C-alpha positions in Angstrom: 120.8 86.1 112.9 122.8 88.5 110.7 122.3 92.2 111.2 123.9 94.8 108.9 124.0 98.6 108.8 124.2 100.1 105.3 126.0 103.5 105.4 125.3 105.9 102.5 127.7 108.7 102.0 125.9 111.5 100.1 128.8 112.9 98.1 126.4 115.1 96.2 123.3 117.1 97.5 120.2 114.9 97.3 116.6 115.1 96.3 113.8 113.0 98.0 110.8 114.7 96.4 107.8 115.5 98.5 104.3 114.9 97.2 102.4 117.8 95.7 102.0 119.4 92.3 105.0 121.4 91.2 104.2 121.4 87.5 104.3 125.1 86.5 101.0 124.6 84.7 99.4 124.4 88.2 101.4 127.3 89.7 101.4 129.7 86.9 105.0 130.4 85.6 107.0 129.4 88.6 106.8 126.3 90.8 108.8 124.8 93.6 109.8 121.1 94.1 110.8 120.4 97.7 112.6 117.5 99.4 112.1 115.3 102.4 115.0 115.6 104.9 115.6 111.9 104.7 114.9 109.3 102.0 111.8 107.0 102.4 112.7 103.4 103.2 111.8 102.3 99.7 114.2 104.7 98.2 117.1 103.2 100.1 116.2 99.5 99.8 115.5 100.1 96.1 119.1 101.2 95.8 120.3 98.2 97.8 118.2 95.8 95.7 120.0 96.9 92.5 123.2 95.7 94.0 122.3 92.5 95.9 118.8 91.7 94.9 117.1 89.3 92.5 114.9 90.1 89.6 111.2 90.4 90.8 108.4 88.4 89.2 105.5 90.1 91.2 103.8 93.3 90.3 102.6 94.6 93.6 105.2 96.9 95.2 105.4 95.1 98.5 105.6 91.6 96.9 108.1 92.9 94.4 110.5 93.9 97.2 110.0 90.5 98.8 111.1 88.9 95.5 114.1 91.2 95.2 115.4 90.2 98.6 114.3 86.5 98.4 117.9 85.4 99.0 117.5 86.7 102.6 114.9 84.7 104.6 112.4 86.8 106.7 114.3 90.0 106.1 113.4 93.3 107.9 114.7 96.8 107.2 114.8 99.7 109.7 115.4 103.4 109.1 116.4 105.6 107.5 118.3 107.9 109.9 121.5 110.0 110.1 124.6 108.6 111.7 127.4 111.0 112.5 130.9 110.0 113.8 132.7 112.2 116.3 136.1 110.5 116.9 135.3 107.0 117.9 131.7 107.8 118.9 128.7 107.4 116.7 125.6 109.6 117.3 122.3 108.8 115.5 119.9 111.5 114.6 116.3 110.8 113.7 113.7 112.7 111.6 112.2 115.4 113.9 109.1 117.4 113.1 106.9 119.9 115.0 104.0 118.6 112.8 103.4 122.0 111.3 106.2 123.7 109.4 109.5 122.6 110.9 111.6 119.6 110.0 115.0 118.7 111.2 117.2 116.1 113.0 117.3 115.3 116.7 120.1 113.3 118.4 119.2 110.2 120.3 122.3 110.1 122.4 124.8 112.8 123.6 127.7 114.0 121.5 129.0 115.6 124.7 127.8 116.4 128.2 126.0 119.6 127.2 123.7 118.0 124.7 120.0 117.6 125.4 118.9 114.4 123.6 115.5 113.6 122.3 115.2 110.9 124.9 116.1 113.3 127.7 113.6 115.8 126.5 110.7 113.5 125.9 111.2 111.3 129.0 111.4 114.2 131.4 115.0 113.6 132.4 115.8 117.2 131.4 113.5 120.2 131.8 115.6 122.4 129.5 113.9 123.7 126.4 117.1 123.7 124.2 116.8 120.4 122.4 119.8 120.0 120.1 117.8 119.9 116.9 119.7 120.4 113.7 118.2 122.4 110.9 117.9 120.9 107.4 120.5 122.4 105.1 119.2 122.9 101.6 120.1 124.6 98.4 117.9 125.5 95.5 118.6 125.6 91.8 116.4 126.6 88.8 115.0 123.9 86.6 113.2 124.1 83.3 109.8 122.5 82.7 110.1 119.9 80.0 107.8 118.9 77.2 106.0 115.7 78.0 106.8 112.5 76.0 110.5 113.3 75.3 112.6 110.3 74.4 116.3 109.5 74.8 118.5 112.5 75.3 116.1 114.9 73.3 114.8 116.9 76.2 112.8 120.0 75.1 112.2 122.8 77.5 109.1 125.0 77.4 110.1 128.6 77.1 109.3 130.8 80.2 108.4 127.9 82.5 110.9 127.6 85.3 110.8 126.0 88.8 112.9 125.8 91.9 114.4 122.4 92.8 115.4 122.0 96.5 118.4 119.8 97.3 119.5 118.6 100.8 123.1 119.6 101.3 124.3 116.9 103.7 128.0 117.7 103.3 127.4 121.2 104.6 125.1 119.9 107.3 127.7 117.4 108.6 130.4 120.1 108.5 128.2 122.5 110.6 127.6 119.6 113.1 131.3 119.2 113.5 131.2 115.6 112.5 134.3 113.7 111.3 132.0 111.8 109.0 128.3 111.5 108.3 126.0 109.0 106.7 122.4 108.2 105.8 122.0 104.8 107.5 119.6 101.9 106.9 119.6 98.6 109.0 118.8 95.1 107.8 118.2 91.9 109.7 117.4 88.4 108.3 117.3 84.8 109.6 119.3 83.2 106.9 120.8 84.4 103.7 123.6 85.1 101.4 125.9 87.3 103.5 128.7 86.8 101.0 126.5 88.5 98.3 126.4 91.7 100.4 130.1 91.6 101.2 131.1 91.1 97.5 128.4 93.5 96.3 129.5 96.5 98.4 133.1 95.7 99.2 134.8 98.8 100.6 132.2 101.0 99.0 130.5 101.4 95.6 129.2 104.5 93.8 125.5 104.5 92.9 122.7 106.9 92.3 119.9 107.6 94.8 116.7 109.6 94.9 115.8 112.2 92.3 117.9 113.9 89.7 120.4 111.0 89.6 122.6 112.2 92.5 125.7 110.2 93.5 126.2 108.3 96.7 128.8 105.9 98.0 127.4 102.8 99.8 129.2 100.5 102.2 128.1 98.4 105.1 128.9 98.8 108.8 128.7 96.4 111.8 126.4 98.2 114.3 122.7 98.9 113.8 120.8 101.6 115.5 119.4 99.5 118.4 123.0 98.2 119.1 124.3 101.7 119.3 121.5 102.8 121.6 121.9 99.7 123.8 125.4 100.7 124.5 124.6 104.2 125.6 123.8 105.5 129.1 120.7 107.3 127.8 119.0 104.0 127.0 119.9 102.1 130.2 117.1 100.4 132.1 114.4 97.9 131.2 111.1 98.3 129.4 108.9 96.3 131.9 105.3 95.3 132.0 103.2 98.3 133.2 105.7 100.9 132.2 104.5 104.0 130.4 106.5 104.5 127.3 106.6 106.9 124.4 106.9 105.2 121.0 108.7 107.7 118.7 108.1 107.2 115.0 111.4 107.5 113.2 110.0 106.7 109.7 106.5 107.1 108.3 104.0 104.4 109.3 101.6 103.4 106.5 97.9 103.1 107.4 96.5 100.0 105.9 94.2 100.8 103.0 91.4 98.8 104.7 91.7 101.2 107.7 92.0 104.3 105.7 88.6 105.8 106.4 89.4 109.2 108.1 86.6 111.8 108.0 87.1 113.4 111.3 89.6 113.9 114.2 87.9 111.1 116.1 88.4 108.8 113.1 92.1 109.7 113.0 92.5 109.1 116.8 90.8 105.7 116.5 93.0 104.6 113.5 96.2 105.6 115.4 95.0 103.8 118.6 94.1 100.6 116.8 97.4 100.5 114.9 99.4 100.7 118.1 97.0 98.4 120.1 97.8 95.7 117.4 101.3 95.5 118.8 101.4 92.5 121.1 103.5 94.2 123.7 101.1 97.2 124.1 98.4 97.0 126.7 96.7 100.4 126.1 97.1 103.6 124.2 96.6 107.0 125.8 95.7 108.9 122.6 94.8 112.1 124.6 98.0 112.1 126.7 100.2 115.2 126.6 103.0 112.9 125.5 101.0 111.9 122.4 101.5 114.1 119.4 100.6 112.7 116.1 100.0 114.0 112.6 98.5 112.3 109.5 100.1 112.9 106.2 99.8 111.7 102.6 102.9 110.1 101.0 103.8 108.1 98.0 106.1 105.1 98.5 108.5 105.9 95.7 109.0 105.7 92.0 109.4 102.6 89.9 112.0 103.0 87.1 109.8 101.1 84.6 106.2 101.5 85.9 106.2 105.0 87.2 104.9 106.2 90.5 104.1 103.7 93.3 100.9 104.0 95.3 100.0 106.9 97.6 98.9 106.2 101.2 97.9 108.0 104.3 100.6 107.7 106.9 101.3 108.6 110.5 104.1 111.1 109.9 107.7 110.7 111.2 108.3 112.5 114.4 105.0 111.5 115.8 104.9 110.3 119.4 102.3 107.9 121.0 102.0 107.2 124.8 101.4 103.5 125.5 101.4 101.2 128.5 103.3 98.0 128.1 101.5 94.6 128.4 104.7 92.7 129.0 108.4 93.0 129.4 109.9 94.0 126.1 113.4 94.9 124.9 114.6 97.8 122.8 115.7 95.4 120.1 112.2 93.8 119.7 110.5 97.2 119.5 112.9 98.6 117.0 112.8 95.6 114.6 109.1 94.9 114.9 107.8 98.4 113.8 104.2 99.3 113.2 101.8 99.6 110.3 101.6 98.2 106.8 104.8 97.0 105.0 106.8 97.5 108.2 109.3 94.9 107.1 110.4 97.4 104.4 111.4 100.0 107.0 108.2 101.9 107.4 106.9 102.4 111.0 110.4 102.3 112.6 109.9 102.9 116.4 112.2 104.1 119.2 110.9 103.5 122.7 111.4 106.1 125.4 110.4 105.5 129.0 108.5 108.3 130.7 110.3 109.2 133.9 108.6 112.4 135.1 107.0 110.9 138.2 110.1 109.0 139.4 
């Protein structure tokens, strides 16, 4: 079964626009457009689809992606995440959030012996408070509010209406981290498909645009996916056995199915989260009130269609959330990683990283 890691070199600062009204009409004469620290899965696979995909015939956004990647049987995407290279060692960083104001990146394995990894912190292997979280590096530039309905290159600005546009400056970020190279990574797995199409499509790397404001990236493919990198590290040694207490860390947003999207109270939210994770066949029970469980519900759009405008908006369990579960059976890191949780998980949403709780050992 082929597995491929797509490595995206952000040669320019990037914009992955957060939801919320930034039209100056709604914020008087000055607005702010902010960016997620990482692209949503649909942003990345939309880029990949332009290179190796087929023309879709469906209109629903999930079905459309299935059409685009129809040459790859039973495909699944995972991510996105940061991947930094230090010499010959690759260190993955996942989207980290304190569920209030702070967003950053946390390492899953050590760069050196002094690092405190996310796994060590959450599992209880290290009691130190100094988790090696990396701050998001951003720059802001001034934009001009445009008249609606412009066509072609005739863009008309409205006098006096300015806004701030935030860009994520990955090049500065990787430099401050001391990395020899850094990428935004997305993993793909499929049962059978046209691998040659990927090899010929990306070659040694191709230049494309990604995200908002038509910012340039170079895309190539690698040979190790996130679960393979973690499986070869000392931090992730050991089995995930039946009866184990495990933290499932959400590395990308998990979409709550619209049919389950009835949240009027905290109890409703706790039930929705519990039910989503109980639906995983390797989960026996969910301890939603555990000190290891820390979840937030957010609202996110799933991207922008070049020809049809904005895609739907959903409630999601936000990236960086953690859920304490007990396992119903033996299960491997690979299965948990590739299975995911929630609606449209085959497109990369609901990417999970399992972390065994070891405090009582």
